[in-house]
VOSEKOL-943097 format. One record per residue (C-alpha): residue in three letters; x, z, y. Coordinates in steps of 0.5 Angstrom, whole numbers, plus 500, padded with zeros to 3 digits. Example, Ala and Ser with C-alpha at 12.3 -4.5 7.8 and 13.67 -1.06 7.14 Angstrom:
! VOSEKOL-943097
ALA525516491
SER527514498
! end
This chain:
! VOSEKOL-943097
MET486480536
ASP488473536
PRO488469529
LEU495467531
MET498474532
ARG495476525
LEU499471522
ALA506472526
PRO508478521
LEU507473515
ALA511468518
LEU517472519
LEU516474511
LEU516467509
PRO524466510
LEU525472505
VAL520469500
ALA523462500
CYS530465499
ALA528467492
THR531463486
PRO526460481
ARG529464476
GLU528471481
ALA521468482
CYS519467475
LEU522474473
ARG518478478
ALA512474476
ALA513476469
GLY514483470
SER509485476
GLU504487471
LEU509491468
ALA511495474
THR503496476
LEU502499469
ASP508504470
ARG506506477
LEU499508474
ILE502511468
VAL507516473
GLU500517477
THR496519471
GLN502524469
ALA502527476
THR495528476
LEU495531469
GLU501536471
ARG497538478
GLY491539475
TYR487535480
ALA487528483
LEU488526490
ARG484521494
ARG485518500
GLU480520505
PRO479516512
TYR478520518
SER478519526
ALA483522531
THR483522538
VAL490520541
LEU492521548
GLU496515551
PHE498513558
CYS494507561
VAL496503567
GLY491502573
GLY484505574
GLY487512577
ARG490514584
SER497513585
VAL502516591
TRP502509594
GLY494509595
GLY490503592
GLY488503584
LEU494503581
GLY497509577
LEU498512570
ARG492516567
TYR491519560
CYS486514556
PRO483517549
GLU484512544
VAL480513537
GLU484511531
THR483512523
ARG488516520
TYR488518512
ARG489525509
GLU489526501
VAL484530499
PRO484534492
VAL479532487
ALA477535480
ILE479531474
ASP477531467
PRO483533463
ALA481530457
ALA479523460
GLU485523464
ARG489524457
ARG485518454
LYS487514460
LEU494515460
ALA494513452
GLU490507454
LEU495505459
ARG501507455
ALA498502449
ARG497497455
ARG504498457
GLU507496450
ALA503490449
GLU505488456
ALA512489455
ARG512485449
ARG509479453
ALA513480460
SER520480455
ALA517473452
ALA515471459
ALA522473462
GLN526469457
ALA522463458
CYS524463465
PRO529458467
GLY536460468
! end
């Protein structure tokens, strides 16, 4: 793939990022770690309630798509439609055994880190221009 084509989606997002005010950008930066900790806490709680963790595992799947050319058409020649097998990577969630005691310790550590991070984020948010 052309390197410029890889940058095209980023170029489309650039105006959206530029629309954020300095205060909004500051608040988002101040609360980003807190949001990550909240997500990890919810994930760990769900794992404990379920009794097992979920791991994303890649697998290959063959998909049939229509391709143009290389077949026979009713008009003669080498143009036509045919099926082309394409291999793509997909993901599935696989259950994984957990150590409930270790998950509870992890949850307690995350909650403690969240408390400290909440104090830091609050102070950082109050220091944002406004």
